[in-house]
ZABATI-71865 format. One line per field, with one value per atom (N, C-alpha, C): residue number from 1; x, y, z. Coordinates in Angstrom, 3 decimals. Each point is the difference from the previous one (the first is absolute). Layout:
<atoms>
num [NUM / ...]
u [X / ...]
v [Y / ...]
w [Z / ...]
</atoms>
This chain:
<atoms>
num [1 / 1 / 1 / 2 / 2 / 2 / 3 / 3 / 3 / 4 / 4 / 4 / 5 / 5 / 5 / 6 / 6 / 6 / 7 / 7 / 7 / 8 / 8 / 8 / 9 / 9 / 9 / 10 / 10 / 10 / 11 / 11 / 11 / 12 / 12 / 12 / 13 / 13 / 13 / 14 / 14 / 14 / 15 / 15 / 15 / 16 / 16 / 16 / 17 / 17 / 17 / 18 / 18 / 18 / 19 / 19 / 19 / 20 / 20 / 20 / 21 / 21 / 21 / 22 / 22 / 22 / 23 / 23 / 23 / 24 / 24 / 24 / 25 / 25 / 25 / 26 / 26 / 26 / 27 / 27 / 27 / 28 / 28 / 28 / 29 / 29 / 29 / 30 / 30 / 30 / 31 / 31 / 31 / 32 / 32 / 32 / 33 / 33 / 33 / 34 / 34 / 34 / 35 / 35 / 35 / 36 / 36 / 36 / 37 / 37 / 37 / 38 / 38 / 38 / 39 / 39 / 39 / 40 / 40 / 40 / 41 / 41 / 41 / 42 / 42 / 42 / 43 / 43 / 43 / 44 / 44 / 44 / 45 / 45 / 45 / 46 / 46 / 46 / 47 / 47 / 47 / 48 / 48 / 48 / 49 / 49 / 49 / 50 / 50 / 50 / 51 / 51 / 51 / 52 / 52 / 52 / 53 / 53 / 53 / 54 / 54 / 54 / 55 / 55 / 55 / 56 / 56 / 56 / 57 / 57 / 57 / 58 / 58 / 58 / 59 / 59 / 59 / 60 / 60 / 60 / 61 / 61 / 61 / 62 / 62 / 62 / 63 / 63 / 63 / 64 / 64 / 64 / 65 / 65 / 65 / 66 / 66 / 66 / 67 / 67 / 67 / 68 / 68 / 68 / 69 / 69 / 69 / 70 / 70 / 70 / 71 / 71 / 71 / 72 / 72 / 72 / 73 / 73 / 73 / 74 / 74 / 74 / 75 / 75 / 75 / 76 / 76 / 76 / 77 / 77 / 77 / 78 / 78 / 78 / 79 / 79 / 79 / 80 / 80 / 80 / 81 / 81 / 81 / 82 / 82 / 82 / 83 / 83 / 83 / 84 / 84 / 84 / 85 / 85 / 85 / 86 / 86 / 86 / 87 / 87 / 87 / 88 / 88 / 88 / 89 / 89 / 89 / 90 / 90 / 90 / 91 / 91 / 91 / 92 / 92 / 92 / 93 / 93 / 93 / 94 / 94 / 94]
u [15.561 / 0.315 / 1.516 / 0.623 / 1.454 / 0.367 / 1.250 / 0.479 / -0.070 / 0.272 / -0.057 / -1.414 / -0.979 / -1.374 / -0.495 / 0.425 / -0.380 / 0.649 / 1.239 / 0.689 / -0.646 / -0.384 / -0.681 / -1.330 / -0.726 / -1.289 / 0.166 / 0.982 / 0.248 / 0.423 / 0.795 / 0.428 / -1.197 / -0.892 / -1.194 / -0.903 / -0.130 / -0.811 / 0.606 / 1.298 / 0.670 / -0.214 / 0.128 / -0.236 / -1.448 / -0.927 / -1.419 / -0.291 / 0.573 / -0.186 / 0.560 / 1.167 / 0.619 / -0.855 / -0.512 / -0.867 / -1.282 / -0.583 / -1.222 / 0.257 / 1.118 / 0.341 / 0.182 / 0.658 / 0.201 / -1.335 / -0.895 / -1.326 / -0.787 / 0.035 / -0.707 / 0.571 / 1.331 / 0.622 / -0.438 / -0.031 / -0.407 / -1.458 / -0.880 / -1.414 / -0.184 / 0.742 / -0.080 / 0.402 / 1.062 / 0.460 / -1.028 / -0.504 / -0.972 / -1.287 / -0.426 / -1.295 / 0.095 / 1.190 / 0.171 / -0.666 / -0.741 / -0.712 / 0.911 / 1.203 / 0.901 / 0.390 / 0.218 / 0.332 / -1.181 / -1.201 / -1.200 / -0.179 / 0.220 / -0.141 / 1.040 / 1.228 / 1.049 / -0.336 / -0.483 / -0.374 / -1.129 / -0.981 / -1.113 / 0.496 / 0.897 / 0.556 / 0.818 / 0.783 / 0.789 / -0.903 / -1.085 / -0.938 / -0.679 / -0.354 / -0.631 / 0.965 / 1.258 / 0.999 / 0.196 / 0.060 / 0.168 / -1.197 / -1.215 / -1.202 / 0.015 / 0.448 / 0.082 / 1.011 / 1.139 / 0.997 / -0.537 / -0.683 / -0.571 / -1.089 / -0.831 / -1.051 / 0.621 / 1.057 / 0.704 / 0.570 / 0.612 / 0.538 / -1.105 / -1.162 / -1.123 / -0.476 / -0.148 / -0.496 / 0.996 / 1.291 / 1.011 / 0.280 / -0.770 / 0.105 / 0.967 / 0.524 / 0.938 / -0.702 / -1.298 / -0.764 / 0.035 / -0.733 / -0.042 / 1.116 / 0.387 / 1.166 / -0.175 / -1.222 / -0.205 / -0.001 / 0.005 / -0.085 / -1.409 / -0.749 / -1.425 / -0.280 / 0.683 / -0.257 / 0.288 / 1.113 / 0.360 / -0.926 / -0.403 / -0.966 / -1.286 / -0.489 / -1.257 / 0.138 / 1.091 / 0.192 / 0.038 / 0.693 / 0.078 / -1.380 / -0.760 / -1.340 / -0.925 / 0.100 / -0.814 / 0.358 / 1.286 / 0.437 / -0.498 / 0.111 / -0.485 / -1.513 / -0.733 / -1.460 / -0.387 / 0.721 / -0.271 / 0.268 / 1.098 / 0.317 / -1.069 / -0.440 / -1.044 / -1.308 / -0.341 / -1.218 / 0.128 / 1.177 / 0.220 / -0.155 / 0.550 / -0.131 / -1.464 / -0.708 / -1.422 / -0.798 / 0.325 / -0.696 / 0.254 / 1.239 / 0.333 / -0.734 / -0.015 / -0.704 / -1.481 / -0.608 / -1.420 / -0.272 / 0.874 / -0.187 / 0.129 / 0.976 / 0.176 / -1.180 / -0.467 / -1.162 / -1.218 / -0.210 / -1.169 / 0.116 / 1.198 / 0.186 / -0.220 / 0.399 / -0.181 / -1.453 / -0.787 / -1.422 / -0.869 / 0.523 / -0.792 / -0.097]
v [-9.106 / 0.634 / -0.099 / 1.113 / -0.009 / -0.563 / -0.392 / -0.560 / 1.024 / 1.294 / 1.052 / 0.162 / 0.051 / 0.190 / -1.238 / -1.174 / -1.225 / -0.026 / 0.394 / 0.047 / 1.038 / 1.141 / 1.034 / -0.521 / -0.693 / -0.563 / -1.045 / -0.872 / -1.020 / 0.639 / 1.059 / 0.722 / 0.653 / 0.600 / 0.628 / -1.040 / -1.157 / -1.084 / -0.468 / -0.130 / -0.418 / 1.021 / 1.277 / 1.060 / -0.037 / -0.161 / -0.037 / -1.193 / -1.138 / -1.194 / 0.230 / 0.610 / 0.274 / 0.981 / 1.042 / 0.964 / -0.669 / -0.830 / -0.718 / -0.929 / -0.712 / -0.891 / 0.797 / 1.158 / 0.843 / 0.519 / 0.375 / 0.479 / -1.106 / -1.187 / -1.135 / -0.312 / 0.030 / -0.241 / 1.053 / 1.256 / 1.083 / -0.171 / -0.315 / -0.212 / -1.198 / -1.060 / -1.189 / 0.334 / 0.776 / 0.399 / 0.890 / 0.992 / 0.937 / -0.693 / -0.978 / -0.639 / -1.219 / -0.365 / -1.166 / 0.292 / -0.956 / 0.241 / 0.462 / -0.533 / 0.440 / 1.461 / 0.409 / 1.399 / 0.892 / -0.421 / 0.774 / 0.122 / -1.091 / 0.020 / 0.921 / -0.050 / 0.873 / 1.461 / 0.312 / 1.377 / 0.489 / -0.868 / 0.373 / 0.220 / -0.864 / 0.154 / 1.282 / 0.299 / 1.233 / 1.235 / -0.038 / 1.127 / 0.166 / -1.110 / 0.076 / 0.575 / -0.425 / 0.537 / 1.490 / 0.406 / 1.417 / 0.801 / -0.529 / 0.689 / 0.138 / -1.035 / 0.070 / 1.056 / 0.048 / 1.023 / 1.402 / 0.170 / 1.307 / 0.406 / -0.970 / 0.291 / 0.386 / -0.696 / 0.330 / 1.418 / 0.342 / 1.348 / 1.052 / -0.294 / 0.948 / 0.181 / -1.109 / 0.053 / 0.723 / -0.139 / 0.652 / 1.433 / 0.518 / 1.400 / 0.296 / -1.020 / 0.232 / 0.177 / -0.172 / 0.192 / -1.201 / 0.127 / -1.057 / 0.227 / -1.037 / 0.103 / 0.909 / 0.352 / 0.848 / -0.763 / -1.302 / -0.842 / -0.582 / 0.269 / -0.355 / -1.425 / -0.963 / -1.400 / -0.290 / 0.504 / -0.245 / 0.765 / 1.217 / 0.738 / -0.798 / -0.505 / -0.762 / -1.247 / -0.724 / -1.225 / 0.302 / 1.072 / 0.367 / 0.392 / 0.737 / 0.414 / -1.211 / -0.948 / -1.219 / -0.765 / -0.117 / -0.707 / 0.709 / 1.325 / 0.755 / -0.140 / 0.057 / -0.144 / -1.395 / -1.003 / -1.371 / -0.156 / 0.584 / -0.064 / 0.725 / 1.153 / 0.756 / -0.793 / -0.648 / -0.817 / -1.171 / -0.595 / -1.101 / 0.458 / 1.161 / 0.546 / 0.294 / 0.591 / 0.299 / -1.283 / -1.046 / -1.276 / -0.579 / 0.048 / -0.508 / 0.813 / 1.313 / 0.855 / -0.347 / -0.183 / -0.338 / -1.338 / -0.965 / -1.322 / 0.122 / 0.756 / 0.174 / 0.719 / 1.064 / 0.737 / -0.902 / -0.753 / -0.900 / -1.072 / -0.521 / -1.046 / 0.533 / 1.230 / 0.574 / 0.363 / 0.224 / 0.342 / -1.236 / -1.143 / -1.240 / -0.512]
w [-48.460 / 1.269 / 0.183 / 0.335 / 0.164 / 1.362 / 0.129 / 1.267 / 1.120 / -0.338 / 1.010 / 0.552 / -0.876 / 0.471 / 0.743 / -0.430 / 0.707 / 1.385 / 0.088 / 1.297 / 0.906 / -0.570 / 0.787 / 0.537 / -0.858 / 0.392 / 1.097 / -0.140 / 1.018 / 1.319 / -0.090 / 1.200 / 0.702 / -0.778 / 0.571 / 0.651 / -0.634 / 0.567 / 1.316 / 0.046 / 1.245 / 1.111 / -0.331 / 1.005 / 0.491 / -0.921 / 0.368 / 0.901 / -0.312 / 0.842 / 1.403 / 0.083 / 1.301 / 0.807 / -0.663 / 0.680 / 0.485 / -0.827 / 0.369 / 1.181 / -0.017 / 1.118 / 1.282 / -0.086 / 1.180 / 0.534 / -0.895 / 0.407 / 0.688 / -0.548 / 0.604 / 1.376 / 0.124 / 1.305 / 1.019 / -0.408 / 0.900 / 0.435 / -0.935 / 0.334 / 0.917 / -0.262 / 0.843 / 1.431 / 0.142 / 1.333 / 0.686 / -0.714 / 0.591 / 0.424 / -0.764 / 0.256 / 0.908 / 0.406 / 0.874 / 1.345 / 0.556 / 1.264 / 1.144 / 0.088 / 1.075 / -0.182 / -1.241 / -0.270 / 0.351 / -0.364 / 0.320 / 1.511 / 0.719 / 1.460 / 0.625 / -0.486 / 0.530 / -0.262 / -1.197 / -0.326 / 0.908 / 0.264 / 0.882 / 1.429 / 0.463 / 1.348 / 0.103 / -1.027 / 0.001 / 0.033 / -0.768 / -0.024 / 1.356 / 0.651 / 1.323 / 1.032 / -0.047 / 0.930 / -0.233 / -1.265 / -0.320 / 0.491 / -0.180 / 0.464 / 1.515 / 0.695 / 1.464 / 0.439 / -0.674 / 0.324 / -0.276 / -1.131 / -0.344 / 0.994 / 0.422 / 0.980 / 1.339 / 0.400 / 1.250 / -0.078 / -1.132 / -0.174 / 0.099 / -0.574 / 0.056 / 1.435 / 0.723 / 1.378 / 0.909 / -0.265 / 0.835 / -0.433 / -0.957 / -0.384 / -1.124 / -0.637 / -1.094 / -1.341 / -0.026 / -1.225 / -0.912 / -1.103 / -1.002 / -1.017 / -0.721 / -0.876 / -1.215 / -0.365 / -1.167 / -1.315 / 0.073 / -1.191 / -0.010 / -1.076 / -0.039 / 0.446 / -0.577 / 0.311 / 1.474 / 0.501 / 1.396 / 0.940 / -0.364 / 0.815 / 0.155 / -1.128 / 0.010 / 0.866 / -0.154 / 0.778 / 1.501 / 0.381 / 1.415 / 0.529 / -0.790 / 0.425 / 0.149 / -0.920 / 0.090 / 1.261 / 0.283 / 1.201 / 1.256 / 0.033 / 1.165 / 0.157 / -1.099 / 0.067 / 0.471 / -0.454 / 0.431 / 1.492 / 0.454 / 1.432 / 0.818 / -0.476 / 0.711 / 0.040 / -1.090 / -0.031 / 0.964 / 0.078 / 0.943 / 1.438 / 0.315 / 1.358 / 0.304 / -0.953 / 0.205 / 0.225 / -0.710 / 0.167 / 1.390 / 0.446 / 1.336 / 1.066 / -0.147 / 0.966 / 0.010 / -1.160 / -0.059 / 0.664 / -0.191 / 0.626 / 1.520 / 0.462 / 1.441 / 0.628 / -0.655 / 0.513 / 0.026 / -1.031 / -0.050 / 1.083 / 0.207 / 1.016 / 1.398 / 0.253 / 1.352 / 0.260 / -1.019 / 0.177 / 0.172 / -0.327 / 0.071 / 1.406]
</atoms>
C-alpha cells in the first residue's frame, strides 16, 4: 500500500468519524426530552394561533400539518363546550 493511498484512507476514516459524531450529536439533541417538550409546546402555540386566525376569518394557513392541528384544536374546544353545556343542562333539570 502506498503512502498516498494510506493517507487517503486515513483521511476518509477521519471524515467518516467526524460525520458520525455530528450525526450522533444531532440525534441526541433532537431526542432529548427538553427538546421534545419545547417542540410540542411550539406546535401547540402555533395551532392555537392558527385556530384563532380561522375563527377571526383569516382562514387556515394552507399547510397540511398546521391545518390539521388547528382543526383538532377547534374540535377539542367544541367538544369541551358541548360537554359543559350538557353538564349545565343536566344540572338545571335535576
